[in-house]
C-alpha positions as CSV (number, residue, x, y, z in Angstrom):
1,M,139.1,110.6,86.9
2,T,138.6,107.4,85.0
3,S,135.6,105.1,85.3
4,T,135.7,101.4,84.8
5,S,132.9,99.3,83.6
6,R,132.0,95.7,84.4
7,A,129.1,93.4,84.1
8,V,126.7,93.2,87.0
9,G,126.2,89.7,88.3
10,P,123.1,88.2,89.9
11,A,124.4,88.8,93.4
12,E,125.2,92.4,92.7
13,E,121.9,92.9,91.0
14,D,120.1,91.7,94.1
15,D,122.2,94.0,96.2
16,C,121.2,97.0,94.0
17,K,117.6,96.0,94.3
18,S,117.7,95.9,98.1
19,S,119.9,99.0,98.7
20,I,118.5,101.3,95.9
21,P,114.8,100.6,95.5
22,G,114.5,103.1,92.6
23,V,116.9,101.0,90.5
24,T,114.6,97.9,90.7
25,P,112.6,98.9,87.5
26,L,115.8,99.3,85.6
27,L,116.9,95.7,86.3
28,D,113.6,94.2,85.1
29,E,113.4,92.8,81.5
30,T,109.8,94.0,81.3
31,W,111.1,97.5,81.8
32,L,113.4,97.1,78.8
33,D,110.6,95.8,76.7
34,E,108.4,98.8,77.5
35,I,111.2,101.3,76.9
36,W,112.1,99.5,73.6
37,A,108.5,99.7,72.4
38,D,108.3,103.4,73.2
39,A,111.7,104.1,71.5
40,V,110.6,102.2,68.4
41,A,107.4,104.1,68.2
42,D,109.3,107.4,68.6
43,A,111.9,106.5,66.0
44,A,109.3,105.3,63.5
45,G,107.3,108.5,64.0
46,E,110.4,110.8,63.6
47,T,111.9,108.9,60.6
48,G,108.9,107.4,58.8
49,L,110.7,104.1,58.8
50,S,109.2,100.8,60.0
51,A,112.1,98.5,59.8
52,F,112.9,98.4,63.5
53,P,113.0,95.1,65.4
54,D,110.1,94.2,67.6
55,D,112.4,93.2,70.5
56,C,115.5,94.9,71.8
57,P,118.5,93.0,70.2
58,W,120.7,93.7,73.2
59,R,120.9,92.3,76.7
60,L,119.7,94.5,79.6
61,T,123.0,94.1,81.4
62,D,124.9,95.3,78.3
63,V,122.6,98.3,77.8
64,L,123.2,99.4,81.4
65,E,127.0,99.3,81.1
66,V,128.5,102.8,81.2
67,D,130.9,102.4,78.3
68,W,128.8,100.0,76.2
69,L,127.9,100.7,72.6
70,P,126.2,98.4,70.2
71,E,128.3,96.8,67.4
């Protein structure tokens, strides 16, 4: 079975929010900011490094893509 990946548009995002309430936090930029801050704190604690960006350098819609990987 193969999966295909595609960008989620604003209309589809609204559909997700109304049909699957648990997904709403995942589609909020504030959620990504909070998760990024936690991830940076964890990575800094585990590695002893401090050279992590303050803000996530990727768009939320990209991060949520099934097959997406950063360049």
